[in-house]
C-alpha positions in Angstrom: 162.2 123.9 -62.2 158.9 123.6 -60.3 157.8 125.8 -57.9 156.9 122.4 -55.2 161.0 122.3 -54.9 163.1 124.8 -53.6 166.9 125.1 -53.8 169.5 126.9 -52.0 173.2 127.1 -51.6 174.7 128.8 -48.1 178.2 128.1 -48.1 179.3 124.9 -49.3 175.6 123.5 -48.2 172.5 123.0 -50.5 169.6 123.4 -49.2 166.5 121.5 -51.1 162.4 122.5 -49.6 159.9 120.2 -50.3 156.9 123.3 -50.7 153.8 121.9 -51.1 152.6 122.1 -47.2 149.1 122.1 -48.8 149.6 118.8 -49.5 151.8 118.2 -46.3 154.8 118.1 -49.0 153.4 114.7 -50.3 155.7 113.1 -53.1 154.0 113.8 -56.5 155.2 112.9 -59.9 156.4 116.6 -60.8 158.2 116.8 -57.0 159.7 113.7 -57.4 161.2 114.2 -60.9 162.1 117.9 -60.3 164.1 116.4 -56.9 166.3 114.2 -58.6 166.9 116.7 -61.6 168.2 119.0 -58.2 170.1 116.1 -57.2 171.9 115.3 -60.7 172.8 119.3 -61.4 174.2 119.5 -57.6 176.3 116.0 -58.1 177.5 117.4 -61.3 178.6 120.7 -60.3 180.2 119.8 -57.2 180.3 123.1 -55.3 178.5 121.9 -52.5 179.9 119.5 -49.9 176.4 118.7 -48.1 172.8 118.3 -49.4 170.1 119.0 -46.8 166.9 117.8 -47.7 163.7 120.0 -45.5 160.1 120.7 -45.7 158.2 123.6 -45.6 154.9 124.2 -43.3 153.7 121.4 -40.5 155.6 118.4 -41.5 158.9 117.4 -43.6 156.7 115.0 -46.3 153.8 112.7 -46.0 155.0 110.0 -48.6 153.9 109.3 -52.0 151.1 110.9 -53.6 147.8 109.2 -53.5 146.1 109.7 -56.5 148.9 109.1 -58.5 149.2 105.9 -56.8 145.0 105.1 -57.3 145.5 105.6 -61.3 144.0 103.1 -63.3 147.1 101.3 -65.7 149.5 99.7 -63.9 152.0 100.8 -66.1 151.1 104.7 -64.8 151.6 103.3 -61.4 154.9 101.6 -62.2 156.3 104.8 -63.5 155.7 106.8 -60.4 157.1 104.0 -58.2 160.0 103.7 -60.5 160.6 107.3 -60.9 160.8 107.7 -57.2 163.6 104.9 -57.2 165.8 106.8 -59.3 165.6 109.9 -57.1 166.7 107.8 -54.5 169.6 106.0 -56.7 170.5 109.3 -57.3 170.2 110.1 -53.7 172.9 107.7 -52.7 174.8 108.3 -55.9 175.6 111.7 -55.8 179.3 112.6 -54.4 177.3 114.9 -51.3 176.9 113.3 -48.0 172.9 114.1 -47.8 171.1 114.7 -44.6 167.4 114.9 -43.7 166.0 118.0 -41.4 162.5 116.4 -39.9 160.0 118.3 -37.9 156.8 117.2 -38.2 156.1 113.9 -39.3 157.8 111.6 -41.8 155.5 109.0 -43.7 155.6 106.3 -45.6 157.8 107.2 -48.6 158.8 110.7 -46.0 160.1 108.2 -43.9 161.8 106.1 -46.9 163.6 109.6 -47.2 165.4 110.2 -44.1 166.0 106.2 -44.4 168.1 107.1 -47.6 169.7 110.5 -46.2 173.5 109.9 -44.7 172.8 111.3 -42.1 169.3 112.8 -40.4 168.1 115.4 -37.9 164.7 115.3 -35.7 163.0 118.2 -34.8 161.2 117.0 -30.6 157.7 116.0 -31.3 158.3 114.2 -34.6 156.4 111.2 -36.1 157.6 108.8 -37.9 155.4 105.8 -39.6 155.5 103.4 -42.4 151.7 103.2 -41.9 150.7 101.8 -45.3 149.3 98.5 -43.7 146.7 100.1 -42.2 145.3 101.4 -45.7 145.7 98.0 -47.2 148.9 99.2 -49.1 151.8 97.7 -47.3 155.3 100.2 -47.2 157.0 97.8 -49.4 159.6 100.1 -51.0 159.4 102.6 -48.2 160.7 99.5 -46.0 163.7 98.5 -48.2 165.0 101.7 -46.1 163.7 101.7 -43.0 165.1 98.2 -42.4 168.4 99.4 -43.6 168.8 101.4 -40.5 166.7 99.7 -37.9 167.0 95.9 -36.4 165.2 93.7 -38.3 162.6 92.8 -35.4 162.3 97.0 -35.0 161.9 97.6 -38.8 159.2 94.8 -39.1 157.5 96.6 -35.8 157.3 99.4 -37.6 155.9 98.5 -41.0 153.2 95.4 -40.0 151.7 97.7 -37.5 152.2 100.6 -39.1 152.7 102.3 -35.6 154.4 105.6 -35.1 157.8 106.3 -33.4 158.8 109.5 -31.3 162.1 111.3 -33.0 163.5 110.1 -29.2 163.1 106.5 -30.2 164.0 107.4 -33.9 167.3 108.5 -32.4 167.5 105.4 -30.2 166.6 103.2 -33.1 168.6 104.4 -35.1 166.8 105.7 -37.7 168.0 109.8 -36.8 171.9 111.4 -35.6 170.4 114.1 -33.5 166.7 115.5 -32.0 167.0 118.9 -32.1 165.1 121.1 -29.8 162.1 123.1 -31.0 162.8 125.9 -32.9 166.4 124.5 -33.2 166.0 122.3 -36.1 167.9 124.0 -38.4 170.6 125.1 -36.4 171.3 121.6 -35.4 170.9 120.2 -38.8 173.8 122.7 -39.4 175.7 122.1 -37.0 176.5 118.3 -38.5 176.1 119.4 -41.4 179.3 121.8 -41.1 181.1 118.7 -39.4 181.3 117.1 -42.8 181.5 120.4 -44.4 185.5 120.6 -43.5 186.8 118.2 -45.9 187.6 117.3 -49.0 184.9 116.7 -51.6 186.8 114.4 -53.1 187.4 112.4 -50.3 184.4 112.8 -49.0 182.7 111.1 -52.1 185.1 108.3 -52.1 184.1 107.5 -48.6 180.4 107.5 -48.8 180.7 105.0 -52.4 182.8 102.7 -49.7 180.7 103.6 -47.3 177.1 102.2 -49.0 179.2 99.7 -51.3 180.8 97.5 -48.5 178.1 97.1 -46.9 176.1 94.7 -49.1 179.1 92.5 -49.5 180.6 89.7 -47.6 183.4 90.9 -44.7 185.9 90.0 -46.9 184.9 90.8 -49.9 184.4 94.3 -48.2 187.8 94.4 -46.9 189.6 93.6 -50.4 187.9 96.6 -52.1 188.1 99.0 -49.0 191.9 98.1 -49.1 191.8 98.9 -53.2 189.9 101.8 -52.5 192.3 103.3 -49.6 195.7 102.9 -52.1 193.6 105.1 -54.8 192.9 107.2 -51.8 196.3 107.4 -50.4 197.4 109.0 -54.0 195.6 111.8 -53.9 196.9 115.3 -53.5 194.3 115.9 -50.5 195.8 112.6 -48.5 199.1 113.6 -48.6 198.1 117.7 -48.2 196.1 116.3 -45.1 199.0 114.5 -43.7 201.6 116.9 -44.2 199.6 119.5 -42.2 198.6 116.6 -39.0 202.2 116.3 -39.2 203.4 120.5 -39.2 200.3 121.1 -37.1 198.2 123.4 -39.1 195.2 123.4 -41.1 195.2 121.3 -44.8 194.4 123.4 -47.6 192.6 121.2 -49.8 193.1 121.0 -53.5 189.9 118.7 -54.4 192.6 116.4 -56.5 
């Protein structure tokens, strides 16, 4: 696959690195396609339980590659954003928990990528922004994920002013889960990942599907959906093993069934 995206594995953790620092890790069509293919393969193979997304160089991701956006044909521009949408859907559909490990800056679609991940860690000094309105190019697709992480008024402030927020404010507003000291970003990210990898991927996958699906339902619909799913969960071998291990005061041995 493309050298613009690097994939590696460490035990139960997969790491996807955006590797185009000369272009501030802007999401070119090639990068978008490559990230999606890595995610699809990871989801199919089920060798890891967590996927970390990080950026090489001075920052995480500066957003879309504007040369792709400025193409003449409307079909060409649609293809860019349609393919990007497929990548984001894949991010949600894979069974693994995804964690954005963010430093430097996350702008536009880079901020969207943070919002789309299940969890996020930011290094001190990182700036988050949806600056498109300043260029006459409203951050429409980034706004979908930013507005699903922040309160309505705070998301609107980011989208309609284009002004950046700090890592600390991103934590306060709910865009990230942890703020890491300078130089400790990957350490803190791996610590968070390790809290997830202790568990059965089978159950992680079920939980991720439940968590995201019920958010778009009414309270009653969500309760009915969760009730059906928890019954399925209760019949899994890993659920029975986990409960027995708890009662017997021992560590569970997951069978991924």
